[in-house]
Structures are given as structure tokens and as C-alpha cells.
Backbone as numpy.savetxt, mean C-alpha at the origin, in Angstrom:
# Nx Ny Nz CAx CAy CAz Cx Cy Cz
0.93 4.19 -30.61 0.39 3.31 -31.32 -0.94 2.98 -31.57
-1.45 2.23 -32.42 -2.73 1.92 -32.27 -3.24 1.02 -31.10
-4.41 1.31 -30.91 -5.49 0.27 -29.57 -5.23 -0.79 -29.45
-4.85 -1.15 -28.32 -4.36 -2.66 -27.95 -5.31 -3.48 -27.36
-5.69 -4.52 -27.59 -6.40 -5.66 -26.42 -5.78 -6.32 -25.51
-6.16 -5.66 -24.40 -5.77 -5.98 -23.14 -6.51 -6.82 -21.82
-5.92 -7.83 -21.62 -6.50 -8.06 -20.21 -5.47 -7.72 -18.87
-6.49 -7.43 -18.12 -6.01 -6.85 -16.63 -6.15 -7.84 -15.65
-5.09 -7.41 -14.55 -5.32 -8.67 -13.32 -4.44 -7.57 -12.39
-5.89 -7.58 -11.45 -5.42 -6.88 -10.19 -6.39 -6.78 -8.94
-6.10 -6.22 -7.92 -7.22 -6.24 -6.81 -7.60 -5.85 -5.82
-6.57 -4.41 -5.44 -7.08 -3.52 -4.12 -7.39 -2.41 -5.03
-7.78 -1.25 -4.26 -7.99 0.01 -5.34 -7.11 0.66 -6.07
-6.06 0.34 -5.48 -4.63 1.24 -6.12 -5.08 0.41 -7.76
-5.19 -0.79 -7.70 -5.27 -1.45 -9.16 -6.41 -1.11 -9.96
-7.72 -0.91 -9.16 -9.46 -0.90 -9.82 -8.75 0.81 -10.33
-7.86 1.67 -10.41 -7.80 3.10 -10.18 -6.98 3.16 -11.48
-6.30 1.76 -11.73 -5.34 2.06 -13.18 -6.61 1.35 -14.30
-7.45 0.35 -13.82 -8.21 -0.54 -14.89 -8.99 1.07 -15.35
-9.85 1.34 -14.12 -10.58 2.61 -15.01 -9.71 3.60 -15.93
-8.68 3.78 -15.67 -7.69 4.50 -16.70 -7.71 4.03 -18.05
-7.71 2.49 -18.05 -7.53 1.93 -19.27 -8.92 1.77 -19.49
-10.18 1.97 -19.14 -11.74 1.51 -19.83 -11.53 2.84 -20.17
-10.92 4.26 -19.89 -11.28 5.83 -20.60 -10.51 5.70 -21.33
-9.47 4.56 -22.24 -8.89 5.02 -22.89 -9.23 4.36 -24.36
-8.44 4.31 -25.41 -9.00 4.04 -26.47 -8.61 2.27 -26.97
-7.87 1.57 -25.79 -7.60 0.30 -25.63 -8.80 -0.62 -25.22
-8.94 -1.81 -25.61 -9.90 -2.62 -25.23 -9.40 -3.62 -24.56
-10.44 -3.68 -23.34 -10.24 -4.52 -22.25 -11.13 -5.76 -22.59
-10.27 -6.81 -22.95 -11.07 -8.22 -23.16 -11.38 -8.81 -22.25
-10.90 -8.89 -20.94 -11.05 -9.37 -19.71 -10.35 -9.05 -18.63
-10.49 -9.09 -17.37 -10.59 -8.85 -15.97 -9.79 -10.16 -15.03
-9.00 -10.26 -14.46 -9.11 -10.76 -13.39 -8.59 -10.34 -12.15
-9.02 -10.74 -11.10 -8.82 -10.11 -9.73 -9.09 -11.60 -8.88
-8.68 -11.61 -7.52 -8.89 -12.39 -6.69 -10.14 -12.85 -6.25
-10.76 -14.12 -5.86 -11.71 -14.29 -5.68 -12.34 -13.05 -4.46
-13.66 -13.56 -4.55 -14.12 -12.57 -2.86 -13.99 -13.27 -1.76
-13.59 -12.45 -0.77 -12.78 -12.97 0.61 -14.04 -12.45 1.48
-14.39 -13.34 2.86 -15.11 -12.84 3.54 -14.12 -11.90 4.54
-15.26 -10.91 4.80 -15.04 -9.63 5.65 -15.65 -9.32 6.80
-15.52 -8.16 7.54 -16.33 -7.76 8.61 -16.52 -8.58 9.41
-17.67 -8.23 10.54 -17.78 -9.18 11.76 -18.64 -10.29 11.19
-19.60 -9.74 10.05 -20.77 -11.03 9.62 -19.96 -11.96 8.97
-18.33 -11.41 8.51 -17.60 -12.75 7.63 -18.30 -13.03 6.21
-19.14 -11.59 5.74 -19.61 -11.82 4.42 -18.87 -11.73 3.29
-19.00 -12.57 2.19 -18.00 -12.01 1.09 -18.29 -11.41 0.29
-17.04 -10.28 0.22 -16.95 -9.23 -0.52 -15.96 -9.16 -2.07
-16.14 -8.36 -2.78 -15.54 -8.54 -3.97 -14.50 -7.39 -3.65
-13.25 -7.58 -4.67 -12.24 -6.71 -4.58 -12.72 -5.30 -4.92
-11.81 -4.28 -5.05 -11.91 -3.00 -5.82 -12.07 -3.23 -7.49
-11.27 -4.19 -7.86 -11.33 -4.46 -9.31 -12.53 -5.38 -9.71
-13.06 -6.00 -8.61 -13.78 -7.15 -9.51 -15.13 -5.94 -9.24
-15.22 -5.15 -8.72 -16.53 -4.42 -8.35 -16.35 -3.38 -9.73
-15.73 -2.75 -10.13 -15.41 -2.17 -11.51 -15.46 -2.78 -12.43
-15.10 -4.29 -12.47 -15.69 -5.26 -13.65 -16.93 -5.45 -13.78
-17.54 -5.75 -12.75 -18.96 -6.12 -12.65 -19.88 -4.81 -13.04
-19.19 -3.77 -12.50 -20.24 -2.49 -13.18 -19.81 -2.42 -14.14
-19.12 -2.40 -15.26 -18.63 -2.11 -16.10 -19.23 -3.22 -17.02
-19.49 -4.61 -17.08 -19.86 -5.86 -17.25 -18.53 -6.53 -18.11
-17.81 -6.44 -17.57 -16.35 -6.97 -18.31 -16.36 -8.48 -17.87
-15.73 -9.17 -19.00 -15.82 -10.61 -18.54 -14.72 -10.65 -17.60
-14.97 -11.39 -16.31 -14.06 -11.79 -15.04 -13.84 -12.82 -15.07
-12.56 -13.18 -14.56 -12.03 -14.34 -13.86 -11.59 -14.38 -12.27
-11.90 -15.34 -11.38 -11.14 -15.23 -10.38 -10.55 -16.27 -10.14
-9.82 -16.55 -10.66 -9.52 -18.15 -10.14 -8.28 -18.27 -9.07
-8.57 -18.94 -8.33 -7.41 -19.40 -7.13 -6.18 -19.37 -7.53
-5.77 -19.63 -8.61 -4.24 -20.12 -9.10 -4.58 -19.87 -10.53
-3.46 -19.45 -11.05 -3.05 -19.39 -12.85 -2.40 -20.50 -13.40
-1.72 -21.57 -12.31 -1.11 -22.54 -13.19 -1.77 -23.67 -13.74
-3.62 -24.13 -13.64 -3.98 -25.22 -14.27 -3.94 -24.60 -15.66
-4.06 -25.89 -16.58 -4.19 -25.48 -18.15 -5.27 -25.29 -18.44
-6.09 -25.15 -17.72 -7.59 -24.31 -17.94 -7.76 -22.90 -17.79
-6.82 -22.65 -17.29 -6.30 -21.02 -17.05 -5.62 -20.63 -17.75
-4.78 -21.19 -18.60 -3.90 -20.94 -19.60 -4.23 -21.07 -20.76
-4.88 -22.00 -21.48 -6.15 -21.88 -21.99 -7.22 -20.43 -22.68
-7.73 -20.69 -21.24 -8.90 -19.71 -21.18 -8.00 -18.14 -21.60
-7.00 -17.85 -21.44 -6.29 -16.94 -21.29 -6.04 -16.88 -23.03
-5.62 -17.80 -23.51 -4.73 -17.74 -24.78 -6.09 -17.62 -25.43
-7.71 -17.80 -25.01 -8.58 -18.08 -26.20 -8.72 -16.12 -26.03
-8.25 -15.67 -25.48 -8.76 -13.98 -25.29 -7.99 -13.24 -26.47
-7.16 -14.13 -26.94 -5.97 -13.66 -27.63 -5.37 -12.13 -27.65
-4.87 -11.71 -26.15 -4.48 -10.42 -26.11 -2.98 -9.99 -26.05
-2.80 -8.92 -26.50 -1.99 -8.08 -27.39 -1.07 -8.00 -25.64
-1.40 -7.83 -24.63 -0.83 -7.45 -23.59 -1.59 -7.43 -22.67
-0.97 -8.49 -21.22 -1.84 -8.60 -20.14 -0.93 -7.35 -19.07
-2.07 -6.51 -18.51 -1.27 -5.66 -17.59 -1.83 -5.68 -16.09
-0.63 -5.58 -15.32 -0.78 -6.51 -13.63 -0.63 -5.38 -12.65
-1.57 -4.72 -11.93 -0.87 -4.09 -10.58 -1.66 -4.76 -9.55
-0.87 -5.01 -8.29 -1.02 -5.78 -6.90 -2.21 -6.43 -7.27
-1.57 -7.76 -7.85 -2.85 -8.86 -8.42 -3.02 -9.28 -7.10
-1.47 -9.93 -6.58 -1.54 -10.93 -5.66 -1.41 -12.49 -5.89
-1.49 -12.67 -7.02 -1.15 -14.31 -7.43 0.12 -14.11 -8.07
0.89 -15.44 -8.12 1.64 -15.17 -9.19 1.54 -15.91 -10.69
2.14 -15.30 -11.30 1.98 -15.49 -12.86 2.99 -16.67 -13.20
2.88 -17.90 -13.58 3.68 -18.73 -14.11 4.20 -18.31 -15.21
5.36 -18.98 -15.72 6.04 -18.75 -17.07 5.05 -19.02 -17.93
4.17 -20.04 -18.43 3.69 -20.49 -19.03 1.94 -19.30 -19.19
1.71 -18.68 -18.16 0.88 -17.49 -18.65 1.50 -16.15 -19.16
2.55 -15.79 -18.59 3.68 -14.58 -18.94 3.86 -14.88 -20.18
3.89 -15.96 -21.12 4.21 -16.67 -22.50 2.87 -16.14 -23.55
1.65 -16.06 -22.98 0.78 -15.99 -24.00 0.57 -14.68 -24.30
0.32 -13.82 -23.83 -0.08 -12.26 -24.29 1.17 -11.91 -25.64
0.61 -11.59 -27.13 1.59 -11.41 -27.92 2.81 -10.16 -27.61
2.71 -9.15 -26.80 3.99 -8.30 -26.50 4.24 -8.97 -24.79
3.74 -9.63 -24.49 3.92 -10.13 -23.07 3.11 -9.47 -21.95
3.76 -9.37 -20.53 3.09 -9.23 -19.60 3.63 -7.82 -18.64
2.92 -6.82 -18.66 3.45 -5.27 -18.17 2.95 -5.24 -16.69
3.72 -4.86 -16.01 3.48 -4.83 -14.15 3.55 -3.27 -14.00
2.79 -2.57 -13.22 2.26 -1.42 -12.71 3.12 -1.51 -11.32
3.74 -1.11 -10.97 4.89 -1.14 -9.35 4.95 0.05 -8.81
4.42 -0.04 -7.12 4.21 1.36 -6.66 5.64 1.69 -5.91
6.72 1.61 -6.80 7.87 2.32 -6.23 9.19 2.22 -7.17
10.57 2.70 -7.42 11.42 3.06 -8.23 12.23 1.89 -7.92
11.82 0.98 -8.76 12.65 -0.26 -8.76 13.98 -0.34 -9.24
15.07 -1.10 -8.57 14.55 -2.28 -7.42 14.47 -2.15 -6.01
14.66 -0.92 -5.77 14.20 -0.39 -4.41 12.95 -0.82 -3.80
12.52 -1.42 -3.19 11.19 -1.75 -2.41 10.41 -3.02 -3.70
11.24 -3.87 -3.82 10.35 -4.96 -4.55 9.29 -5.71 -3.25
7.93 -6.44 -3.90 7.28 -6.97 -3.11 6.30 -6.45 -2.56
5.44 -6.50 -1.42 4.09 -6.78 -1.20 3.68 -5.00 -0.48
4.89 -4.50 0.18 4.44 -3.24 0.87 4.82 -2.26 0.62
5.32 -1.86 -1.00 6.24 -0.78 -1.21 5.93 0.57 -0.59
4.42 0.94 -0.79 4.52 2.32 0.04 4.72 2.36 1.28
4.22 1.50 2.35 4.53 1.51 3.49 6.21 1.60 4.02
6.62 0.48 3.42 7.97 0.46 4.04 9.07 1.51 3.06
8.62 2.41 2.00 8.98 3.50 2.02 9.00 4.34 3.05
7.62 4.63 3.57 7.40 5.84 4.10 8.20 5.16 5.83
8.22 4.12 6.22 9.00 3.61 7.27 10.27 3.97 7.18
10.82 3.40 5.84 12.34 3.85 6.05 12.57 5.61 5.72
11.85 6.42 5.64 11.63 7.84 5.83 12.44 8.40 4.01
11.94 7.70 3.22 12.55 7.72 1.71 11.93 9.39 1.51
12.69 10.18 0.53 12.26 11.34 0.47 11.50 10.98 -1.05
11.96 10.34 -1.64 11.17 9.87 -3.03 10.73 8.74 -3.13
9.93 8.25 -4.13 9.39 7.17 -4.29 9.22 7.30 -5.87
8.18 6.33 -6.41 7.78 6.37 -7.49 7.10 5.07 -8.23
6.65 5.29 -9.44 6.15 4.39 -10.30 6.98 3.72 -11.40
7.21 2.30 -11.49 7.66 1.15 -12.48 6.82 0.74 -12.98
7.09 1.10 -14.56 6.28 0.05 -15.61 7.21 -1.14 -16.26
6.92 -2.12 -15.75 7.65 -3.07 -15.97 7.56 -4.54 -16.95
8.42 -4.80 -17.56 7.98 -6.06 -18.43 8.46 -7.23 -16.94
7.36 -8.17 -17.03 7.25 -8.96 -16.14 8.07 -10.41 -16.87
9.10 -10.70 -15.45 9.46 -12.34 -15.39 9.30 -13.30 -14.81
9.46 -14.27 -14.57 8.87 -15.23 -13.44 9.44 -14.79 -11.34
9.99 -13.76 -11.77 10.67 -13.49 -10.20 9.77 -12.52 -9.66
10.06 -12.12 -8.17 9.38 -11.17 -7.79 9.76 -9.75 -8.36
9.01 -8.72 -9.16 9.22 -7.53 -9.40 10.69 -7.36 -9.95
11.58 -8.41 -10.87 13.23 -8.29 -11.15 12.60 -8.18 -12.71
11.70 -7.81 -13.41 11.56 -7.85 -14.88 12.09 -6.79 -15.21
12.68 -6.51 -16.25 13.30 -5.21 -16.94 12.10 -4.33 -17.14
13.07 -2.78 -16.70 12.18 -1.77 -16.55 11.72 -1.08 -17.87
10.59 -0.80 -18.17 10.20 0.09 -19.33 9.97 1.52 -19.42
9.91 2.11 -17.83 9.44 3.31 -17.75 9.46 3.58 -16.17
10.18 4.90 -16.06 9.56 5.12 -14.51 9.44 6.57 -14.25
8.47 6.77 -13.57 8.18 8.08 -13.13 8.29 8.42 -11.46
9.32 9.61 -11.07 9.57 9.90 -9.43 8.28 10.68 -8.89
8.00 10.24 -7.84 7.07 11.21 -6.84 7.55 11.34 -5.59
7.23 12.61 -5.42 8.28 13.22 -3.86 7.35 12.75 -2.81
7.48 12.43 -1.36 7.13 12.13 -0.40 7.45 13.33 0.52
5.90 13.96 0.57 6.11 14.83 1.43 6.38 14.80 3.21
6.53 15.88 4.00 7.01 15.46 5.54 5.80 14.62 6.04
4.64 15.14 5.55 3.52 14.97 6.52 2.82 13.81 5.72
3.02 13.28 4.61 2.31 12.30 4.01 2.21 10.95 4.58
0.73 10.88 4.72 0.88 9.39 5.30 0.19 8.06 3.97
0.27 6.98 4.69 -0.35 5.78 3.62 -1.16 6.25 2.32
-2.27 6.83 3.10 -3.09 6.84 1.98 -2.93 8.12 1.15
-2.42 9.25 1.59 -1.99 10.14 0.61 -1.02 9.98 -0.43
0.26 9.56 0.00 0.97 8.56 -0.83 0.54 8.12 -1.80
-0.43 7.11 -1.42 -1.01 6.28 -2.62 -1.48 6.66 -3.41
-2.77 7.84 -3.56 -3.14 8.72 -3.68 -2.47 9.63 -4.97
-0.83 10.10 -4.38 0.00 10.73 -5.39 0.48 9.48 -6.57
0.70 8.19 -6.32 1.17 7.07 -6.84 0.36 6.76 -7.73
-1.08 6.67 -7.56 -2.05 6.22 -8.03 -2.17 7.61 -9.86
-2.25 8.61 -9.16 -2.15 9.55 -10.46 -1.18 9.86 -10.95
-0.02 9.40 -10.43 1.32 9.26 -11.37 1.45 8.12 -12.32
0.76 6.63 -11.55 0.37 5.64 -12.16 -0.22 5.78 -13.31
-1.39 6.06 -13.32 -2.27 6.13 -14.21 -1.74 6.77 -15.85
-1.05 7.94 -15.46 -0.38 8.75 -16.55 1.03 7.87 -17.43
1.66 7.16 -16.30 2.65 6.71 -16.48 2.06 5.06 -17.46
1.09 4.36 -17.09 0.78 3.41 -17.79 0.23 3.91 -19.40
-0.73 4.71 -19.27 -0.85 5.02 -20.51 0.15 5.52 -21.51
1.12 6.00 -21.17 2.10 6.81 -21.68 2.82 5.35 -22.29
3.17 4.20 -21.26 3.42 2.88 -21.87 3.21 2.49 -22.80
1.95 2.75 -22.90 1.45 1.69 -23.92 1.17 2.47 -25.20
1.35 3.32 -25.15 1.41 4.40 -26.18 2.32 4.35 -26.70
3.42 3.82 -26.21 5.01 3.59 -26.87 5.69 2.55 -26.52
4.88 1.55 -26.40 5.22 0.02 -26.06 6.39 -0.51 -26.76
6.52 -0.36 -28.36 7.37 -1.14 -28.84 8.65 -0.43 -28.85
8.54 0.64 -28.68 10.11 1.57 -28.20 10.67 1.23 -27.07
9.67 1.50 -26.04 10.16 1.16 -24.26 10.14 -0.69 -24.88
9.63 -1.59 -25.25 10.42 -2.70 -24.82 11.53 -2.87 -25.77
11.50 -2.35 -26.68 13.22 -2.36 -27.44 14.63 -1.73 -26.82
14.00 -0.73 -25.84 14.55 -0.32 -25.36 15.18 -0.67 -23.56
14.35 -1.85 -23.12 13.95 -1.98 -21.76 15.42 -2.23 -21.40
15.30 -1.81 -20.14 16.79 -2.11 -18.99 16.58 -3.05 -18.03
17.75 -3.72 -17.87 17.54 -4.56 -16.31 17.81 -3.98 -15.29
17.43 -4.50 -14.19 17.33 -3.69 -13.15 18.93 -3.67 -12.38
19.22 -3.29 -11.72 20.75 -3.55 -11.05 20.39 -4.09 -9.47
20.92 -5.30 -9.75 20.63 -6.20 -8.56 21.17 -5.79 -7.25
22.67 -4.69 -7.17 22.99 -4.64 -5.98 22.39 -3.56 -4.90
21.28 -2.75 -6.20 20.53 -1.84 -5.21 19.33 -2.70 -4.81
18.87 -3.85 -4.92 17.60 -4.30 -4.58 17.51 -4.11 -2.74
16.04 -3.61 -2.54 15.59 -3.53 -1.38 14.06 -4.25 -1.30
13.85 -5.22 -1.03 12.69 -5.81 -0.28 11.50 -5.30 0.57
10.73 -4.88 0.16 9.04 -4.42 1.17 8.54 -5.47 1.40
8.76 -6.44 2.33 7.93 -7.05 3.19 6.83 -6.81 3.25
5.84 -7.72 3.47 4.43 -6.93 3.88 4.64 -6.65 5.50
3.61 -5.90 5.78 3.73 -5.19 7.18 3.21 -6.37 8.01
3.49 -6.52 9.17 3.14 -8.04 10.18 2.64 -6.81 11.31
1.86 -7.74 12.00 1.24 -6.79 13.54 2.69 -6.15 14.30
3.53 -6.99 13.85 4.84 -6.45 15.14 5.00 -5.55 14.36
4.96 -4.68 13.14 5.43 -3.60 12.64 4.81 -2.36 13.19
3.34 -2.87 13.64 2.61 -1.96 14.04 2.34 -1.55 15.65
3.15 -2.32 16.31 2.91 -2.04 17.50 4.40 -1.33 18.28
4.34 -0.22 18.78 5.13 1.05 18.85 5.98 0.61 20.22
7.19 0.76 19.80 8.16 0.73 20.74 8.65 1.93 21.29
8.41 2.78 22.03 8.54 3.76 22.62 10.46 4.30 23.02
11.16 2.99 22.64 12.30 3.27 22.90 12.98 3.90 21.43
11.92 3.66 20.77 12.51 4.53 19.49 12.67 5.97 19.64
13.03 6.69 18.39 12.88 7.91 18.27 11.40 8.66 17.75
10.80 9.97 17.93 9.77 10.42 18.16 10.04 10.57 16.28
10.64 10.66 15.45 10.75 10.73 14.20 10.44 9.58 13.29
10.88 7.81 14.21 10.42 7.17 13.57 9.06 6.55 13.72
8.87 6.87 15.34 7.48 6.43 15.57 6.52 7.30 14.63
6.52 8.41 14.48 5.82 9.16 13.50 5.85 9.02 12.43
6.99 8.18 11.56 6.87 7.51 10.32 5.69 6.02 10.19
5.96 5.51 11.70 5.00 4.12 11.86 3.98 4.85 11.72
3.10 5.69 12.46 1.95 6.08 12.82 1.41 6.40 11.26
2.12 7.19 9.98 1.99 7.62 8.74 1.75 6.21 8.17
2.59 5.31 8.43 2.65 4.34 7.29 1.27 3.35 7.70
1.06 2.97 8.42 0.31 2.39 8.86 -1.79 2.71 9.12
-1.75 4.26 8.30 -3.07 4.81 7.93 -3.65 3.75 7.01
-5.17 3.30 7.38 -5.75 3.12 6.78 -5.78 1.44 6.16
-4.46 0.89 6.81 -4.01 -0.49 7.00 -4.17 -1.47 8.02
-2.61 -0.91 8.56 -2.34 -1.38 9.59 -2.06 -0.45 10.60
-2.95 0.09 11.58 -2.78 1.18 12.43 -1.93 1.00 13.47
-0.82 1.82 13.83 0.08 1.90 14.64 -0.77 1.98 16.18
-0.08 1.22 17.28 -0.93 1.02 18.24 -0.15 0.80 19.50
-0.74 1.04 20.58 0.33 0.81 22.21 -0.37 0.28 22.98
-0.46 0.39 24.28 -1.13 -0.07 25.37 -1.13 1.13 26.34
-1.95 1.35 27.02 -2.11 1.87 27.92 -3.20 1.60 29.20
-2.79 1.49 30.30 -3.31 0.41 31.27 -4.01 -0.96 30.45
-5.23 -1.04 30.52 -5.72 -2.00 29.76 -6.24 -1.67 28.59
-5.74 -0.63 27.82 -6.58 -0.31 26.64 -5.58 -0.54 25.43
-6.06 -1.35 24.46 -4.98 -1.02 23.53 -5.75 0.10 22.61
-4.58 0.81 22.32 -4.85 2.40 21.45 -4.32 2.58 19.96
-5.28 2.78 19.26 -4.45 2.75 17.71 -3.91 4.28 17.88
-2.99 4.54 17.46 -2.25 5.91 17.10 -2.88 6.40 15.36
-3.44 7.63 15.41 -4.44 7.70 14.27 -3.35 8.66 13.13
-3.08 9.78 14.42 -2.53 11.24 13.58 -1.39 11.73 14.82
-0.08 11.96 14.22 0.55 12.23 15.68 2.02 12.93 14.60
2.52 13.79 15.61 3.98 14.52 14.58 4.79 14.35 15.98
6.35 14.13 15.21 7.36 14.14 16.12 7.83 15.78 16.38
8.21 15.79 18.08 8.58 17.14 18.04 10.20 16.63 18.65
10.86 17.48 17.94 12.61 17.42 18.19 13.25 17.64 19.46
12.75 18.27 19.85 13.16 18.54 21.79 13.32 17.36 22.20
14.28 17.56 22.95 14.49 16.44 24.41 13.35 16.79 25.19
13.08 15.60 26.01 11.82 15.67 27.20 12.41 15.11 28.33
11.93 15.36 29.63 12.58 14.46 30.97 11.24 13.34 30.91
12.05 12.39 31.17 10.65 11.27 31.45 10.81 9.71 30.84
10.68 8.75 31.18 10.48 7.61 30.55 9.96 7.42 29.33
10.33 6.93 28.14 9.94 6.83 27.03 8.70 6.03 27.54
7.56 6.81 26.46 5.91 6.16 26.84 5.24 6.87 27.48
6.07 7.95 28.63 5.36 8.67 29.21 4.48 9.54 29.21
3.05 10.33 29.35 2.62 11.39 28.76 2.77 12.58 29.38
3.79 13.42 29.00 4.42 14.84 29.42 3.26 15.78 29.58
2.31 15.81 29.04 0.97 17.08 28.87 0.00 16.24 27.80
-0.85 16.62 28.63 -2.43 16.67 27.75 -3.31 17.42 28.00
-3.40 17.81 26.65 -4.34 19.38 26.14 -4.77 18.94 25.10
-5.74 20.18 24.93 -6.49 20.32 23.77 -5.41 19.98 22.30
-4.39 20.51 22.60 -3.50 20.29 21.17 -3.15 18.58 21.01
-3.62 17.82 22.00 -2.98 16.30 22.01 -2.04 15.82 23.08
-1.61 14.83 22.78 -0.74 13.96 24.09 0.58 14.58 23.55
1.60 14.61 24.64 2.94 14.62 24.16 3.43 13.60 24.90
3.99 12.80 24.13 4.49 11.71 24.76 6.13 11.31 24.64
6.49 10.81 25.47 8.52 11.08 25.70 8.78 9.84 25.04
9.73 10.02 24.15 9.89 8.54 23.25 11.67 8.59 23.36
12.00 7.51 22.98 13.63 7.27 23.23 14.59 8.43 22.74
13.92 9.20 21.72 14.62 10.53 21.09 13.40 11.40 20.71
13.43 12.68 21.34 12.15 13.50 21.25 11.15 13.08 21.94
9.94 13.89 21.18 8.39 13.58 22.06 7.48 13.40 21.04
6.45 12.66 21.01 5.41 12.57 19.79 4.22 13.36 20.60
3.85 14.41 19.28 2.49 15.15 19.81 1.35 13.97 19.14
0.68 13.20 19.68 -0.54 12.54 19.38 -1.99 13.54 19.09
-2.67 13.45 18.25 -3.68 14.32 17.96 -5.01 13.28 18.00
-4.70 12.51 17.53 -6.23 11.15 16.82 -5.66 10.09 17.39
-6.73 9.39 18.05 -6.54 7.98 18.27 -7.76 7.13 18.33
-7.76 5.74 18.47 -9.11 4.99 18.64 -9.30 4.03 20.09
-9.76 4.18 20.73 -10.30 3.14 21.93 -10.94 1.81 20.92
-10.65 0.64 22.12 -11.59 -0.43 21.50 -13.20 -0.35 21.12
-13.37 -0.62 20.22 -14.67 -0.81 19.91 -15.18 1.04 19.40
-14.49 1.39 19.31 -14.99 3.12 19.50 -14.44 3.35 18.13
-15.55 4.70 18.06 -14.82 5.53 16.66 -13.47 6.23 16.95
-12.74 6.49 15.75 -11.89 7.26 16.06 -12.15 9.10 16.35
-11.20 9.50 17.54 -11.37 10.75 18.03 -10.16 11.23 18.52
-10.68 12.79 18.23 -9.36 13.74 18.91 -9.00 13.78 20.24
-7.77 13.48 20.48 -7.67 13.63 21.91 -8.25 14.69 22.71
-8.26 15.82 21.95 -9.01 16.80 22.95 -10.39 16.48 23.35
-10.92 15.75 22.46 -12.33 15.46 22.82 -12.64 14.52 24.11
-11.36 13.83 24.60 -11.49 12.75 25.41 -11.08 13.14 26.49
-10.57 14.46 26.90 -9.79 14.50 28.38 -11.01 14.82 29.51
-12.04 15.54 29.19 -13.09 15.60 29.75 -14.25 14.14 30.32
-13.68 13.02 29.23 -14.65 11.49 29.30 -13.94 10.95 30.79
-14.97 10.15 31.68 -14.92 9.83 32.52 -14.01 8.37 32.19
-13.89 7.91 31.14 -13.30 6.65 30.77 -11.84 7.40 30.19
-11.31 8.53 30.06 -10.18 9.30 29.57 -8.98 8.52 30.31
-8.40 7.73 29.62 -7.10 6.73 29.95 -5.57 7.58 30.14
-6.12 9.27 29.68 -4.75 9.58 28.96 -4.22 10.75 30.34
-4.23 10.51 31.56 -3.57 11.30 32.52 -2.22 12.05 32.44
-1.99 13.02 32.54 -0.45 13.20 32.81 0.44 12.40 33.40
1.61 12.15 33.16 2.12 10.96 34.04 1.99 9.56 33.72
0.64 9.25 32.96 0.28 7.76 32.85 1.61 7.31 32.07
1.39 6.40 31.48 2.68 5.54 30.72 1.99 4.43 29.47
2.38 4.64 28.34 1.85 3.72 27.25 3.04 3.09 27.33
2.92 1.58 26.96 3.53 0.23 27.13 3.38 -0.69 25.85
4.50 -1.64 25.57 4.13 -2.44 24.66 3.01 -3.49 24.91
2.96 -3.44 25.76 1.49 -4.96 26.31 0.73 -4.14 27.59
-0.22 -4.77 27.46 -1.51 -4.53 28.43 -1.13 -4.91 29.90
-1.37 -3.68 30.54 -1.09 -3.95 32.00 -2.32 -3.30 32.82
-2.33 -4.13 34.24 -3.50 -3.95 35.01 -4.10 -2.57 35.19
């Protein structure tokens, strides 16, 4: 179809990658919406979102409202006269009054095969659950949480060693292509939109701190997934003596080992072998408090090395 006049709403890097795909397409970006700049880092300096940075770099009209419910926001969007509003990981609710403004509606790019993993953390939850596949859904938005009719889907394989960053990269590549395909075929896709099957719904709740704390009574397979799901956002962690240790790279070993869960069975250049409720976990990379990430082998000769054989990881700090 002919070029469309678009507004784009998104916040993190996942969304920014889709914005750049649109900027490289024939479609016109009338304006960009992103969440307000937030304080970050030790200095709590206000930092822009990834989408805001792209918009500013490209000189695009930028809106950063705290909410879209006020009449002034509805009127501002209406004045832009968009054909479609594209939404990707925006983080704000779009009320019915906003959804009704674009001529062809609002279209969402979601990082799962809906209705599985509706919600805030579809990538992390797919990894934690041990899913073998996930994907991208292009959806016509309604007032519900990821409940709108499906326009187009593409599947993505989850490889055995994929972590959150690697899987997100796959989904970005697939999502960019799926979004452009959907815009090129939008009238047909809208005419053939299909409702989601509610009985297949699974929610992807945001990961909390408790989701990152390792319970060594769990299987090595699950803890390995916990480590991979937390990379770059909510790293898995445990305690050894007084140290809070982030576990950054680890792989399960399915053989059974003798020792209470959390016990370091061996420590060498290949890493730490730690007993779990079922199997054992081979930990290759960690981060100690106030330190940079490091390979376990590089710590073993350090006088501050806490990883002696027979030492034990716990779910809380010990003396």
C-alpha cells in the first residue's frame, strides 16, 4: 500500500530498533511518543529512553507525557492526523479516546506469540518457562492488556543457550520485518484480523527481585534458565558468606552429585560446580559487590576468593 503517516510510541531499545526500521522505510513519522526522562545511575541524572534518543538525534517531534488521558493529549494526537499509531513497549496505557484517533487504529508490536505471554516481561517469562519457541505478534490494539485482534505473527526459535539479550536480538530482527510487512499489507490484515483464544492466555508478569534470587533446591535446569533470563536486566543472584554474588553465565550439568544444594563441589579454571536440587550448575562468570563481571577462574587465586570447595551458597547473607 502507499506510504502511511505514522505516530510511534515506545521506550526501550526494543522499541527504538522498530522506530529506526520505520525511519528507513517510505512511511512518514509525524511524531514520536516516549516516557519522560528518568533518573538513573549513582548520580541520579535524568537520562532519555532509547526511543527519545533516536527521536532527538533524527529531529523528530517528540512528546513525553506522564499520561495520555488528558484532553490536551487527545487533541495533540488528533492534530497530527496519523493514519496509524505504532506502539512497541511503550509502558503507558492507551485509553479508548487515544485508540480512536488514528484513521486505521493503533497497532502494537509484541514480543511473544499471543495470547501466550501477555504483559510486561514476555522475553524473560518465555526463557524461565523453558519454551522452545516464541515470536512476534502484530496486533490491533484495544483497551485490554495485549488482548487485541491478531494481524500477523512470526515464530522465533529459542536455542538451548539463548539468554535474554540474545533472544531479544532475534525478536528485534523478526519484529522489524514483521512490522514493515504488516504496514505494507495493512488493509488486508485488518480485514482478516482474528481474535485471540482466551483459554490459551498466559501472563508475563514483570520480574521482581524475588524472581532473581536463586533457590538451590530447584533443578540445575531451572536455575540455568533463571540465569539466562536475568542477563542485562535482573541478574540472578545468591549469597555466599557475606557476599551477594550475581551469577552471569552458567550451564546445567544433568548428572547427579552428592552434596546439599548450594554446595560448591569443585572449583577450577572451568568454573564452579554447584549442587542443586537435581543435577548441578557449572558457573563460569560472576560479579561480586562493587566489582566488574569476571570469569570464575580468574578469581580462584585471589586472596578475597570466597569460592572454596565445600563452601555453600545460600538464599541470604551469612557470617
